[in-house]
C-alpha positions as CSV (number, residue, x, y, z in Angstrom):
1,M,-45.0,77.5,-61.5
2,P,-44.5,74.5,-59.1
3,I,-44.3,71.0,-60.6
4,Y,-45.7,68.2,-58.5
5,R,-45.4,64.4,-58.6
6,N,-48.6,62.5,-59.5
7,G,-50.8,65.6,-60.0
8,A,-51.9,68.3,-57.6
9,P,-51.2,67.7,-53.9
10,A,-53.4,68.3,-51.0
11,E,-53.9,71.8,-49.7
12,T,-51.4,71.8,-46.9
13,V,-48.1,73.4,-47.3
14,E,-46.2,70.4,-45.9
15,Q,-47.9,68.1,-48.5
16,R,-47.1,70.4,-51.3
17,R,-43.5,70.6,-50.3
18,A,-43.3,66.9,-50.0
19,A,-44.8,66.4,-53.5
20,L,-42.8,69.2,-55.0
21,S,-40.6,68.0,-57.9
22,G,-39.5,71.3,-59.4
23,Y,-40.5,74.7,-60.9
24,V,-41.2,76.1,-64.4
25,Y,-40.4,79.8,-64.4
26,T,-42.1,82.0,-67.0
27,P,-41.7,85.7,-66.1
28,F,-44.3,88.3,-67.3
29,R,-45.3,91.7,-66.0
30,M,-48.8,91.5,-64.7
31,N,-49.5,95.2,-65.2
32,D,-48.4,95.3,-68.8
33,L,-50.3,92.0,-69.5
34,L,-53.6,93.2,-68.2
35,G,-53.1,96.7,-69.6
36,S,-52.8,95.2,-73.0
37,V,-55.7,92.9,-72.5
38,L,-58.3,95.3,-71.0
39,D,-59.8,98.1,-73.0
40,Q,-58.6,101.5,-72.1
41,E,-62.3,102.6,-72.0
42,L,-62.7,100.5,-68.9
43,N,-60.2,102.5,-67.0
44,S,-63.1,103.8,-64.9
45,L,-63.3,100.4,-63.3
46,T,-60.8,98.9,-60.9
47,L,-59.6,95.3,-61.0
48,E,-58.0,93.4,-58.1
49,I,-56.8,89.8,-58.4
50,Y,-56.3,87.8,-55.2
51,D,-54.7,84.4,-54.7
52,G,-57.4,82.1,-53.2
53,A,-61.1,81.8,-53.1
54,Y,-62.8,84.7,-51.2
55,E,-66.4,84.4,-52.3
56,G,-68.6,86.0,-49.6
57,N,-65.6,87.1,-47.6
58,A,-63.4,90.1,-47.8
59,P,-60.1,89.2,-49.5
60,A,-56.9,89.3,-47.5
61,R,-54.7,92.2,-48.5
62,D,-51.6,90.0,-48.3
63,A,-53.1,87.7,-51.0
64,L,-53.3,90.6,-53.5
65,L,-51.6,89.8,-56.8
66,Y,-52.8,92.8,-58.9
67,D,-54.4,96.2,-58.3
68,S,-55.2,98.4,-61.3
69,E,-55.4,101.6,-59.2
70,L,-51.8,101.2,-58.1
71,V,-50.8,100.6,-61.7
72,H,-52.6,103.7,-63.2
73,G,-51.7,105.9,-60.3
74,H,-55.3,106.5,-59.2
75,E,-55.8,107.5,-55.7
76,R,-58.1,105.1,-53.9
77,Q,-61.5,106.8,-53.1
78,D,-62.7,106.7,-49.5
79,G,-66.1,105.1,-48.9
80,I,-67.9,102.2,-50.3
81,P,-68.0,101.9,-54.2
82,V,-71.5,101.9,-55.8
83,Y,-70.8,98.8,-57.9
84,T,-68.7,95.7,-56.9
85,S,-68.4,92.3,-58.6
86,L,-66.5,89.1,-57.7
87,A,-65.4,86.4,-60.1
88,M,-63.7,83.1,-59.5
89,L,-61.1,81.5,-61.7
90,D,-59.4,78.1,-61.4
91,I,-55.8,78.3,-62.5
92,E,-54.5,74.7,-62.6
93,N,-56.4,73.7,-59.5
94,R,-55.4,77.0,-57.8
95,P,-58.3,79.4,-57.3
96,W,-58.0,83.1,-58.0
97,T,-60.5,85.8,-57.0
98,L,-61.2,88.8,-59.4
99,R,-62.8,91.8,-57.8
100,F,-64.3,94.6,-59.9
101,T,-65.3,98.0,-58.5
102,S,-66.6,101.3,-60.1
103,L,-64.9,104.6,-59.9
104,P,-66.8,107.9,-59.7
105,T,-66.1,108.7,-63.3
106,F,-67.8,105.5,-64.3
107,E,-70.8,106.3,-62.1
108,R,-71.2,109.8,-63.7
109,T,-71.2,108.4,-67.3
110,I,-73.5,105.5,-66.7
111,D,-76.8,106.6,-65.2
112,R,-78.9,103.6,-66.1
113,Q,-78.3,99.8,-66.0
114,K,-75.2,100.4,-64.0
115,A,-75.2,97.1,-62.4
116,Q,-75.6,95.3,-65.7
117,V,-72.8,97.2,-67.2
118,V,-70.5,96.4,-64.3
119,L,-71.6,92.7,-64.6
120,V,-71.1,92.7,-68.3
121,A,-67.7,94.4,-67.9
122,G,-66.7,91.9,-65.3
123,I,-67.9,89.0,-67.4
124,V,-66.0,90.4,-70.4
125,I,-62.8,90.8,-68.3
126,S,-63.3,87.4,-66.8
127,L,-63.6,85.9,-70.3
128,L,-60.6,87.7,-71.5
129,L,-58.7,86.5,-68.4
130,F,-60.0,83.0,-69.0
131,I,-58.8,83.0,-72.5
132,L,-55.4,84.3,-71.3
133,V,-55.2,81.7,-68.7
134,R,-56.0,79.0,-71.2
135,A,-53.3,80.3,-73.4
136,L,-51.0,80.2,-70.5
137,A,-52.2,76.7,-69.7
138,V,-51.3,75.5,-73.1
139,T,-47.9,77.1,-72.8
140,R,-47.7,75.6,-69.3
141,E,-48.5,72.1,-70.7
142,R,-45.7,72.5,-73.1
143,A,-43.4,73.8,-70.3
144,L,-44.5,70.9,-68.2
145,A,-43.6,68.4,-70.9
146,L,-40.2,70.1,-71.4
147,A,-39.7,70.2,-67.7
148,K,-40.7,66.6,-67.4
149,D,-38.1,65.6,-70.1
150,M,-35.5,67.8,-68.4
151,T,-36.4,66.4,-65.0
152,S,-36.1,62.9,-66.3
153,A,-32.7,63.6,-67.8
154,M,-31.6,65.3,-64.6
155,R,-32.9,62.4,-62.5
156,E,-31.1,59.9,-64.8
157,S,-27.9,61.9,-64.5
158,E,-28.4,62.3,-60.8
159,A,-28.9,58.6,-60.5
160,K,-25.8,57.9,-62.4
161,F,-23.8,60.3,-60.3
162,S,-25.3,58.9,-57.1
163,S,-24.5,55.4,-58.1
164,L,-20.9,56.4,-59.1
165,A,-20.5,58.3,-55.8
166,E,-21.8,55.4,-53.8
167,S,-19.6,52.8,-55.4
168,A,-16.5,54.9,-55.9
169,N,-13.4,54.0,-53.8
170,E,-12.4,57.6,-53.9
171,A,-13.8,60.2,-51.6
172,I,-16.3,62.6,-53.3
173,V,-16.8,65.6,-51.1
174,M,-18.8,68.8,-51.8
175,I,-18.6,72.1,-49.8
176,D,-20.2,75.5,-50.0
177,T,-18.5,78.9,-50.0
178,A,-18.5,78.8,-46.2
179,G,-16.4,75.7,-46.2
180,K,-19.2,73.6,-44.9
181,I,-19.5,70.0,-46.1
182,V,-22.8,69.4,-48.0
183,S,-22.1,66.0,-49.6
184,W,-20.1,63.0,-48.3
185,N,-20.0,59.6,-50.0
186,P,-19.0,56.1,-48.6
187,G,-15.6,56.4,-50.1
188,A,-15.0,59.5,-48.0
189,Q,-16.1,57.6,-44.9
190,A,-13.6,54.8,-45.7
191,I,-10.8,57.2,-46.2
192,F,-11.3,59.7,-43.4
193,G,-13.2,57.5,-40.9
194,Y,-16.3,59.8,-40.5
195,A,-19.9,58.7,-41.4
196,A,-21.9,61.2,-43.4
197,R,-24.3,61.9,-40.5
198,E,-21.3,62.9,-38.4
199,I,-19.7,65.4,-40.7
200,I,-22.2,66.9,-43.2
201,G,-22.7,70.4,-42.1
202,D,-19.3,70.5,-40.4
203,D,-16.3,72.6,-41.5
204,L,-13.9,71.1,-44.0
205,N,-11.1,72.0,-41.5
206,R,-12.1,68.8,-39.7
207,I,-10.3,66.7,-42.3
208,M,-7.6,69.1,-43.1
209,P,-4.2,69.5,-41.2
210,E,-3.9,72.8,-39.6
211,R,-1.0,74.0,-41.9
212,Y,-3.4,74.0,-44.9
213,R,-6.4,75.8,-43.3
214,E,-5.4,79.4,-43.9
215,S,-4.4,78.9,-47.5
216,H,-7.7,77.0,-48.0
217,R,-9.7,79.9,-46.6
218,R,-7.9,82.4,-48.9
219,G,-8.5,80.1,-51.9
220,I,-12.2,80.0,-51.4
221,E,-12.3,83.8,-51.0
222,R,-10.3,84.2,-54.2
223,T,-12.5,81.7,-56.2
224,S,-15.7,83.3,-54.9
225,A,-14.5,86.7,-56.0
226,T,-12.9,85.8,-59.4
227,G,-14.2,82.4,-60.3
228,Q,-10.6,81.2,-60.6
229,G,-8.4,79.2,-58.3
230,Q,-4.9,77.8,-58.3
231,L,-6.0,74.2,-57.7
232,L,-9.1,74.2,-59.9
233,G,-9.0,71.6,-62.7
234,K,-5.7,70.2,-61.4
235,T,-4.6,67.1,-59.5
236,T,-2.3,67.8,-56.6
237,E,-0.9,65.9,-53.6
238,L,-1.7,67.0,-50.1
239,A,-2.0,65.5,-46.6
240,G,-5.4,64.5,-45.1
241,L,-6.4,64.3,-41.4
242,H,-7.9,61.0,-40.3
243,R,-10.5,60.7,-37.6
244,D,-7.8,59.2,-35.3
245,G,-5.7,62.3,-35.7
246,S,-3.1,60.7,-38.0
247,E,-2.1,62.3,-41.3
248,F,-2.0,60.4,-44.6
249,P,-1.1,61.4,-48.2
250,L,-3.9,62.0,-50.6
251,E,-4.4,63.1,-54.2
252,L,-7.1,65.8,-54.8
253,S,-8.9,66.9,-58.0
254,L,-10.9,70.1,-57.4
255,A,-13.8,71.6,-59.4
256,T,-16.4,74.3,-58.8
257,W,-19.8,75.4,-60.1
258,E,-22.4,78.0,-59.4
259,T,-26.2,77.7,-58.9
260,Q,-29.0,80.0,-57.7
261,Q,-28.1,78.8,-54.2
262,G,-24.6,80.0,-54.6
263,R,-21.1,78.6,-55.5
264,F,-20.1,75.0,-54.6
265,Y,-16.9,73.1,-54.7
266,S,-16.4,69.4,-55.2
267,G,-13.3,67.3,-54.7
268,V,-12.4,63.8,-55.7
269,I,-9.9,62.5,-53.2
270,R,-7.8,59.3,-53.4
271,D,-5.8,57.8,-50.5
272,I,-2.3,57.3,-51.9
273,S,-0.7,55.9,-48.7
274,E,-0.1,52.5,-50.3
275,Q,1.2,54.2,-53.4
276,K,3.6,56.3,-51.3
277,R,4.7,53.3,-49.4
278,D,5.4,51.5,-52.7
279,Q,7.3,54.5,-54.0
280,L,9.3,54.7,-50.8
281,A,10.0,51.0,-51.0
282,L,11.1,51.3,-54.6
283,I,13.3,54.2,-53.7
284,E,14.7,52.3,-50.7
285,N,15.3,49.2,-52.8
286,K,16.9,51.3,-55.5
287,N,19.2,52.9,-52.9
288,L,20.0,49.5,-51.4
289,L,20.7,48.2,-54.9
290,D,22.9,51.2,-55.7
291,L,24.7,50.7,-52.4
292,A,25.1,47.0,-53.0
293,L,26.4,47.7,-56.5
294,I,28.9,50.3,-55.2
295,G,29.9,48.1,-52.2
296,S,30.5,45.1,-54.4
297,S,32.0,47.1,-57.3
298,L,29.3,45.9,-59.7
299,A,28.5,47.8,-62.8
300,L,25.2,47.1,-64.5
301,F,25.1,46.9,-68.3
302,D,22.3,46.8,-70.8
303,W,23.1,46.1,-74.4
304,D,20.4,47.0,-77.0
305,I,21.6,44.8,-79.8
306,G,19.3,46.3,-82.4
307,A,20.3,49.8,-81.7
308,G,23.9,48.9,-81.2
309,K,24.1,50.8,-77.9
310,V,25.4,49.6,-74.5
311,Y,24.4,51.4,-71.3
312,L,26.6,51.0,-68.3
313,S,25.9,52.2,-64.8
314,E,28.1,54.8,-62.9
315,E,30.3,52.1,-61.3
316,W,31.7,51.3,-64.8
317,A,33.3,54.7,-64.9
318,H,34.9,54.0,-61.5
319,I,36.3,50.7,-62.8
320,I,38.0,52.2,-65.8
321,G,38.9,55.5,-64.2
322,A,36.6,57.6,-66.4
323,P,34.7,60.7,-65.2
324,A,31.8,59.9,-62.9
325,G,28.4,59.1,-64.4
326,P,26.7,56.5,-66.5
327,T,28.3,55.5,-69.8
328,L,26.6,55.1,-73.2
329,T,28.8,53.3,-75.7
330,T,28.9,50.6,-78.4
331,F,29.9,46.9,-78.2
332,D,32.8,47.5,-80.5
333,E,34.1,50.3,-78.4
334,L,33.9,48.1,-75.3
335,S,35.7,45.3,-77.2
336,G,38.5,47.7,-77.9
337,L,39.1,47.9,-74.1
338,I,39.6,44.1,-73.7
339,H,43.0,42.6,-73.4
340,P,44.0,40.9,-76.8
341,D,44.7,37.6,-75.0
342,D,41.2,37.6,-73.5
343,L,39.1,39.0,-76.4
344,F,38.5,35.7,-78.2
345,T,37.2,34.0,-75.1
346,V,34.9,36.8,-74.2
347,R,33.4,37.0,-77.7
348,A,32.9,33.2,-77.7
349,R,31.1,33.1,-74.4
350,I,28.8,36.0,-75.4
351,A,28.1,34.3,-78.8
352,D,27.0,31.1,-77.1
353,V,24.5,33.0,-75.0
354,L,23.1,35.0,-77.9
355,K,22.6,31.8,-79.9
356,G,20.9,30.1,-76.9
357,V,23.7,27.5,-76.5
358,T,24.0,28.5,-72.9
359,E,21.6,30.3,-70.7
360,F,24.1,32.8,-69.3
361,Y,27.9,33.4,-69.4
362,R,30.5,34.1,-66.7
363,T,34.0,35.0,-67.6
364,E,37.0,36.9,-66.3
365,Y,39.1,39.2,-68.4
366,R,41.3,42.3,-68.4
367,V,40.2,45.8,-69.5
368,R,42.4,48.8,-70.1
369,T,41.7,51.8,-67.8
370,Q,42.0,55.4,-69.0
371,A,45.4,55.5,-67.2
372,G,46.6,52.7,-69.4
373,H,46.7,50.0,-66.8
374,W,45.1,46.5,-67.1
375,R,42.3,45.8,-64.6
376,W,40.7,42.4,-64.0
377,I,36.9,42.3,-64.1
378,Q,34.4,39.4,-63.9
379,S,31.4,39.6,-66.2
380,H,28.0,37.9,-65.9
381,G,25.3,38.2,-68.5
382,R,22.2,36.7,-70.0
383,V,19.6,37.5,-72.8
384,A,16.8,39.6,-71.4
385,Q,14.7,39.8,-74.5
386,R,14.2,37.9,-77.7
387,D,11.9,38.4,-80.7
388,A,9.3,35.9,-82.0
389,G,12.0,34.2,-84.0
390,G,14.3,33.7,-81.0
391,R,16.8,36.4,-82.0
392,A,18.4,38.1,-79.1
393,L,17.3,41.7,-78.7
394,K,18.8,42.7,-75.3
395,L,21.7,41.3,-73.2
396,T,22.0,42.5,-69.6
397,G,24.4,41.7,-66.8
398,T,27.0,43.0,-64.5
399,N,30.7,43.7,-64.6
400,A,32.6,43.4,-61.3
401,N,36.0,44.8,-60.4
402,I,38.0,41.8,-59.2
403,D,41.5,43.4,-59.5
404,E,42.0,43.1,-55.7
405,R,40.8,39.5,-55.7
406,K,43.1,38.6,-58.5
407,A,46.0,40.2,-56.6
408,L,45.0,38.1,-53.5
409,E,44.8,35.0,-55.6
410,N,48.3,35.6,-57.0
411,D,49.6,36.3,-53.6
412,L,47.9,33.2,-52.2
413,E,49.3,31.1,-55.1
414,Q,52.8,32.4,-54.2
415,R,52.2,31.6,-50.6
416,N,51.0,28.1,-51.4
417,E,54.2,27.5,-53.5
418,L,56.3,28.8,-50.6
419,L,54.3,26.7,-48.1
420,N,54.7,23.6,-50.2
421,A,58.4,24.2,-50.5
422,V,58.7,24.5,-46.7
423,L,56.5,21.4,-46.1
424,E,58.6,19.4,-48.5
425,N,61.8,20.3,-46.8
426,V,61.0,20.2,-43.1
427,E,62.0,17.1,-41.1
428,S,58.6,16.7,-39.4
429,G,56.0,14.7,-41.1
430,I,52.8,16.6,-42.0
431,V,49.6,14.7,-42.6
432,V,46.2,16.4,-43.5
433,C,42.7,15.0,-44.0
434,D,39.4,16.6,-45.0
435,A,36.2,16.8,-42.9
436,A,35.2,13.4,-44.2
437,G,38.5,11.8,-42.9
438,T,40.0,11.4,-46.4
439,L,43.8,11.9,-46.5
440,T,44.6,14.9,-48.6
441,M,48.3,15.6,-48.0
442,F,51.5,13.7,-47.1
443,N,54.7,15.8,-47.2
444,R,58.1,14.3,-48.0
445,A,59.0,13.4,-44.4
446,A,55.6,11.7,-43.9
447,R,56.1,9.6,-47.0
448,E,59.6,8.6,-45.8
449,F,58.2,7.7,-42.3
450,H,55.6,5.3,-43.9
451,N,57.6,4.4,-47.0
452,L,54.3,4.8,-48.8
453,P,52.6,7.4,-51.0
454,L,49.4,9.3,-50.2
455,E,46.3,7.3,-50.7
456,P,42.7,8.5,-50.0
457,L,41.9,5.9,-47.4
458,P,39.2,6.1,-44.7
459,P,40.3,6.2,-41.0
460,V,39.5,2.6,-40.3
461,R,42.3,1.5,-42.7
462,W,44.9,4.0,-41.6
463,A,46.5,1.8,-38.9
464,E,46.8,-1.3,-40.9
465,H,47.9,0.3,-44.2
466,Y,50.5,2.7,-42.7
467,G,51.7,0.5,-39.8
468,L,50.6,2.7,-36.9
469,C,51.3,1.2,-33.5
470,R,51.3,2.0,-29.8
471,P,54.7,2.7,-28.2
472,D,54.8,-1.0,-27.2
473,G,54.5,-2.1,-30.8
474,T,50.9,-3.3,-30.7
475,A,48.5,-2.1,-33.4
476,M,46.5,1.1,-32.8
477,T,42.7,1.3,-33.1
478,A,41.2,4.0,-35.3
479,G,40.2,6.0,-32.2
480,E,43.8,6.1,-30.9
481,I,45.3,7.5,-34.2
482,P,46.4,11.1,-33.5
483,L,45.0,12.4,-36.8
484,F,41.6,10.9,-36.2
485,K,41.5,12.2,-32.6
486,A,42.3,15.7,-33.9
487,L,39.5,15.4,-36.4
488,Q,37.2,14.6,-33.5
489,E,38.4,17.8,-31.8
490,K,40.2,15.9,-29.1
491,P,43.5,17.3,-27.7
492,V,46.6,15.8,-29.4
493,R,49.9,17.0,-27.8
494,N,53.2,15.1,-28.0
495,E,51.5,11.7,-28.2
496,E,54.0,8.9,-28.8
497,L,53.4,6.4,-31.5
498,M,55.4,3.9,-33.4
499,I,55.4,3.3,-37.2
500,V,56.2,-0.2,-38.3
501,P,56.1,-0.1,-42.1
502,K,55.9,-3.2,-44.2
503,H,59.1,-2.2,-45.9
504,G,61.4,0.1,-44.1
505,T,62.7,1.1,-40.7
506,K,60.7,1.1,-37.5
507,R,60.3,4.7,-36.1
508,V,59.2,6.3,-32.9
509,L,57.3,9.6,-33.4
510,L,55.8,12.4,-31.3
511,A,52.5,13.7,-32.8
512,S,50.6,16.9,-32.2
513,G,47.6,18.1,-34.1
514,Q,44.3,19.9,-34.2
515,A,41.1,20.2,-36.2
516,L,40.9,22.9,-38.9
517,F,37.9,25.3,-39.1
518,S,36.9,28.1,-41.5
519,R,36.2,31.6,-40.3
520,D,32.5,30.7,-40.2
521,G,33.2,27.8,-37.9
522,E,32.8,25.1,-40.5
523,K,35.1,22.1,-39.9
524,L,37.5,21.7,-42.8
525,G,39.5,18.7,-41.6
526,A,42.5,18.1,-39.4
527,V,46.3,18.3,-39.4
528,V,49.0,16.4,-37.5
529,A,52.7,17.1,-37.3
530,M,55.0,14.1,-36.4
531,R,58.6,14.4,-35.2
532,D,60.9,11.5,-35.4
533,I,62.4,10.8,-31.9
534,T,63.7,7.4,-32.7
535,E,67.4,8.5,-32.1
536,H,66.4,10.6,-29.2
537,R,64.5,7.8,-27.6
538,Q,67.5,5.5,-28.1
539,K,69.8,8.1,-26.4
540,E,67.3,8.4,-23.5
541,Q,67.3,4.7,-23.0
542,A,71.1,4.7,-22.9
543,I,71.1,7.6,-20.4
544,S,68.5,5.9,-18.3
545,A,70.5,2.8,-18.1
546,A,73.6,4.7,-17.1
547,L,71.6,6.7,-14.5
548,R,70.2,3.6,-13.0
549,E,73.7,2.3,-12.6
550,K,74.8,5.6,-10.9
551,E,71.8,5.6,-8.7
552,T,72.6,2.1,-7.6
553,L,76.1,3.1,-6.8
554,L,75.0,6.2,-5.0
555,K,72.6,4.3,-2.9
556,E,75.3,1.9,-2.0
557,V,77.5,4.9,-1.0
558,Y,74.7,6.4,1.2
559,H,74.2,3.0,2.7
560,R,77.8,2.5,3.5
561,V,78.2,6.1,4.8
562,K,75.1,5.6,7.0
563,N,76.5,2.3,8.3
564,N,79.9,3.8,8.9
565,L,78.3,6.7,10.9
566,Q,76.3,4.3,12.9
567,V,79.5,2.4,13.7
568,V,81.1,5.7,14.8
569,T,78.0,6.4,17.0
570,S,78.3,2.9,18.4
571,L,81.9,3.5,19.3
572,F,81.0,6.8,21.0
573,N,78.3,5.0,23.0
574,L,80.8,2.2,24.1
575,Q,83.3,4.9,25.2
576,I,80.5,6.8,27.0
577,R,79.6,3.8,29.1
578,T,83.2,3.6,30.4
579,L,83.3,7.2,31.5
580,P,81.9,8.6,34.7
581,D,79.5,11.5,34.6
582,G,81.3,14.7,33.9
583,H,82.4,17.0,31.1
584,A,84.1,14.2,29.0
585,R,81.0,12.1,29.1
586,T,78.8,15.0,28.0
587,V,81.1,16.0,25.1
588,L,81.1,12.4,23.8
589,Q,77.3,12.2,24.1
590,E,76.9,15.5,22.1
591,S,79.3,14.2,19.4
592,A,77.3,11.0,19.2
593,D,74.1,12.9,18.7
594,R,75.6,15.0,15.9
595,V,76.9,11.9,14.1
596,R,73.4,10.4,14.5
597,A,71.8,13.4,12.9
598,M,74.2,13.1,9.9
599,A,73.5,9.4,9.6
600,L,69.8,10.1,9.6
601,V,70.2,12.3,6.5
602,H,71.9,9.5,4.6
603,E,69.4,7.1,5.7
604,K,66.5,9.2,4.4
605,L,68.4,9.7,1.1
606,Y,68.9,6.0,0.8
607,Q,65.2,5.3,1.4
608,A,64.0,8.1,-0.9
609,G,63.4,7.5,-4.6
610,N,65.2,10.7,-5.4
611,L,68.8,10.5,-4.4
612,S,69.5,14.2,-4.9
613,S,67.0,15.8,-2.4
614,I,65.3,15.0,0.8
615,N,61.9,16.1,2.1
616,L,62.3,18.2,5.3
617,K,59.0,17.3,6.9
618,G,59.8,13.6,7.2
619,Y,63.4,14.3,8.2
620,I,62.6,16.9,10.9
621,D,59.7,14.8,12.4
622,D,61.9,11.7,12.6
623,L,64.9,13.6,14.1
624,C,62.7,15.3,16.8
625,H,61.2,12.0,17.6
626,R,64.6,10.3,18.0
627,L,66.1,13.2,20.1
628,G,63.0,13.2,22.3
629,A,63.2,9.4,22.9
630,A,66.9,9.6,23.7
631,A,66.3,12.4,26.3
632,G,63.2,10.7,27.8
633,A,61.0,13.7,27.0
634,S,57.8,11.9,27.4
635,E,58.7,10.5,30.8
636,R,59.8,14.0,32.0
637,G,56.5,15.6,30.9
638,V,57.9,17.5,27.9
639,D,55.9,17.5,24.7
640,I,57.6,17.9,21.4
641,V,55.2,19.5,18.8
642,S,56.3,19.9,15.2
643,A,54.6,21.8,12.4
644,V,56.7,21.4,9.2
645,E,55.7,22.2,5.6
646,P,56.7,19.6,3.1
647,V,59.6,21.0,1.1
648,D,62.5,19.2,-0.8
649,V,66.1,20.4,-0.2
650,G,69.4,19.2,-1.4
651,L,72.1,17.5,0.7
652,E,74.0,20.8,1.1
653,T,71.0,22.2,3.0
654,A,69.7,19.1,4.8
655,V,73.0,18.2,6.6
656,P,73.7,21.6,8.2
657,L,70.0,22.2,9.0
658,G,69.9,18.8,10.7
659,L,72.9,19.6,12.8
660,I,71.4,23.0,13.8
661,L,68.1,21.4,14.7
662,N,70.0,18.7,16.7
663,E,71.8,21.4,18.8
664,L,68.7,23.5,19.4
665,V,66.4,20.6,20.4
666,S,69.1,18.9,22.5
667,N,69.9,22.1,24.4
668,S,66.3,22.8,25.1
669,L,65.7,19.3,26.4
670,K,68.8,19.6,28.6
671,H,68.5,23.1,30.0
672,A,64.9,24.4,29.6
673,F,63.1,22.1,31.9
674,P,65.3,21.5,35.1
675,D,64.2,19.9,38.3
676,G,61.4,17.8,36.7
677,R,59.7,20.9,35.2
678,E,57.1,20.1,32.5
679,G,56.6,22.1,29.2
680,I,56.3,22.2,25.5
681,L,59.0,22.3,22.9
682,S,57.8,23.5,19.4
683,V,59.5,23.0,16.1
684,V,58.1,25.0,13.1
685,L,59.2,25.2,9.5
686,E,57.3,27.8,7.3
687,C,58.0,28.4,3.6
688,F,57.4,31.8,1.8
689,D,56.8,32.8,-1.8
690,D,60.1,34.6,-2.0
691,G,61.9,31.2,-1.9
692,T,63.0,31.4,1.8
693,A,62.0,29.3,4.8
694,L,61.8,30.0,8.5
695,L,62.9,27.4,11.1
696,M,61.8,28.3,14.7
697,V,62.6,26.2,17.8
698,A,60.8,27.5,20.9
699,D,60.1,26.3,24.4
700,N,58.3,27.6,27.5
701,G,61.0,26.6,29.9
702,V,63.2,28.8,32.2
703,G,64.8,30.6,29.3
704,M,68.4,31.8,28.8
705,A,67.8,34.8,31.1
706,V,68.2,32.5,34.2
707,A,71.8,31.8,33.1
708,A,74.3,34.4,32.4
709,A,73.4,37.0,29.7
710,P,74.5,37.0,27.0
711,P,74.5,33.2,26.7
712,P,77.8,31.5,27.1
713,V,79.7,30.8,24.0
714,T,79.7,27.0,23.9
715,M,80.7,24.5,21.3
716,G,77.0,24.1,20.4
717,I,76.4,27.9,20.0
718,K,79.5,28.2,17.8
719,L,78.4,25.3,15.7
720,I,74.9,26.8,15.2
721,E,76.3,30.2,14.2
722,T,78.8,28.5,11.8
723,L,76.2,26.3,10.2
724,S,73.8,29.3,9.8
725,R,76.4,31.3,7.9
726,Q,76.9,28.2,5.7
727,L,73.2,28.3,4.9
728,D,73.3,32.1,4.2
729,G,70.7,32.4,7.0
730,E,69.8,35.0,9.6
731,L,69.9,33.7,13.2
732,T,68.1,35.4,16.1
733,F,67.7,34.5,19.8
734,E,64.9,35.5,22.2
735,S,64.4,34.7,25.9
736,A,61.1,35.9,27.3
737,G,58.9,33.3,28.8
738,G,61.2,30.7,27.4
739,T,63.7,30.5,24.7
740,R,62.9,31.2,21.0
741,V,65.5,30.8,18.2
742,R,64.6,31.8,14.6
743,L,66.6,30.9,11.5
744,R,65.5,32.3,8.0
745,F,67.4,30.8,5.1
746,P,67.0,30.3,1.3
747,I,65.6,27.0,0.0
748,R,68.1,25.3,-2.3
749,P,66.7,22.1,-3.8
C-alpha cells in the first residue's frame, strides 16, 4: 500500500507521486482469501472486484482485481445474466466496485424472490468484505505506524548521512552496476573538479585513468556475479583523473550493497597528493641527510641510557672498518674501543652533559679499528630526553672521521715549523700584519733591521716607532709605508726605504709585498719582504763616482780628437787653396771630407749623454746637411731627402757607416747631376725585427751606365767595399734611371 505525506493526495497521478513517502507491502492471495470468506454454497454466483467507482457505468476490464469465474474454472456464459448487483466500498479513500452476477445453476434452484436473494447475497458478501477490509485497515494502521517509525529512523539516518556527505572533505561517490555515477558530494567536486550536475549519470571512467578502466569493468562483473571483490572492504591507493586531465594520487575505500533496484557501489576517496609530496619530501630529505652524513663521514648515534643500548648508523661501521650496516652495541663496548689516553677526557665530557653542567659536548679522541689501527674521530652529543626528575634518558649526537684532518694538521704543523725555521734564518726581513693592520710577525732579520721586538702597533705609529724613512732620510707618512700600501692592495715592488733606528745602524732596504687573501677572497692581511742593500748602495755610489770620472775623461778625449780632426781638416783646406784645379786638389778635398765625417762622429758622442753609442738619425741628418751645404746642392737644384729610423749604434758601427755615407753622397753630388741638371738625392735607413738595418742611397741622376760599365775601381769604391766588409754588410749597386746603392748590415749597439 502507498504511504503519503499529510494524508490522502489529490486524484492525479502526478500529485500522488509527489506526495508519495513509501510503501507498506502485505502480500495475500486474493483467490484464497475470498474463497475462504465466501460460502461454498454461493458458488452459483460470480463476484468481480474492480479498482475504482463504476456505478451506472460498465467497469473497465483493465481495472479488474478479482474474478471468481477465473478462479473456479467456470466458463463464462454468453448473453446477459438474469441477476446483477453492484456494491461500492471505500478502501482508505480508494473506491472499489463489487459486481455480483447469477449463474444458470443459481437461476434453476431459485424460482422465486430471485432478486432479493441476489441482493441479500450481495449484501452479505459486501458485509463480509467490509469486515475483512476493516480488519485489514486495523492491520494497515499498525503497519502505517511501524512504517512511520521506520521511515522516521530512515529519514534521520538519511539526514545524518546527507550531512556527513555534504560536509566531508573526502569524495563520496556511488555508482550502479553499469558503472554510472548516481551520487556525488561536494567533496568529490573539490577533488575531481566536476559539479554534481555535470557528472551524475556519466560513466565512472570519466574520473579514472585509462589503465584502470578494464580492470574496473571486470571487477564490477565479478562482484555482480559473486558478491565478492578484491577491493571491497579494503583501503587502497590508486590514481585519479582530474577535470584538467592531470592525474593525482588518491586513497579509496570501497563498499557495495544490494536493493530491489539492484546492486550499488560506494567509494570514499581522499586526495593524498599533499601526503605523497610530504612523503617524497621526507624521503628526499632522508636521502640528502644520508648523503650528507656519508659525504661528511658522520655517524649518528642514539644512546638509550635506561636500556643500556647504543645505536650507530651505517657510517660507524665504515669508520672502524666493520661489516657494512647499522651497529647496536653498549656504552661499555664502545668505551673499550677508545684509546686509553683519551678515555678519561671522553667520560668526563659526557658526564658533564648528562648532569646538565653543559648543554652539549664536543671532543676529539682515537678509536681502535677492527684492523688494530688508531683512527681519530670528533664526537658531538647532547641529551635528547630527560625524565620528570631531570635524569637523562637519551643521548644523541654524531661521530665524524677526522683522521685525514688530523694528518693534515700534523703535516701543517711540521710545515709551520719548517717555515718558521726558514724565516728565522733568511737574510731578508719578513713583516706580516693582519686585516686590521696589527703587526703579527717579525722574523729575526726584521728584528735586527729595527733593533726592536714585535709590538702590536697600528699603522699610524709604525714610521715613528720603527724609524721608517724615505731614501733621503725624511720620515715616511703611514700611506708611504710599504706594508700599509700592500694592505691597501697597492703594488709594492722594490721600493726603497731607509731605516733609522733609535739605537742601531742606519740601513737602506728594498721592499716588496702584497695583500693576503683566503680561498674565499677574504682579506687576511699583508706581508712585506725587505732586503738590505746598504752595502750594495754604497758600492753603487762608489762605482757611480768612478764612472763619472771616466765619462769626464772620455768626453775630454772625444773633444780633443774632434778638435784634432778639425785641425787636420783645416790643414787640408789650407793646402787645397794653394793647389790649382786638378787631381791633387780633388784628392785632398775628398780626404778633408772623410776626416770631417769622422770628426762629426766624435762631436755627436761628446754632445750625447751616452758616451758609448750614437743615434744614427741625428748623425745621418747632420752629415747629409753638411755635405749638401759644402757641395752647394740647394743652389744647383738638388734636393737631399732623408728618412732615417732612430736607432742607437756603437762607435764601431757609426764611424765606418759615416765614411760609407760620406762617399756615396759625395759621389752622387759630384757625378749624378752634371751640366746644371736638377734632381733628388734620397737617403733611407730602415730597421728590421731580425736585428739588421738597410741603408739605401739613391738619386735620379744620369746613373753609372753613362760612364764605363762596370764602374771604375776608384779609391772611393774600394773604401766603400772595405768598410762594408768591416760592418759584415751586403753591398749592391743598381743603375737604372739613376744610381741606387743598398747596404744591409747588423745593428751593433
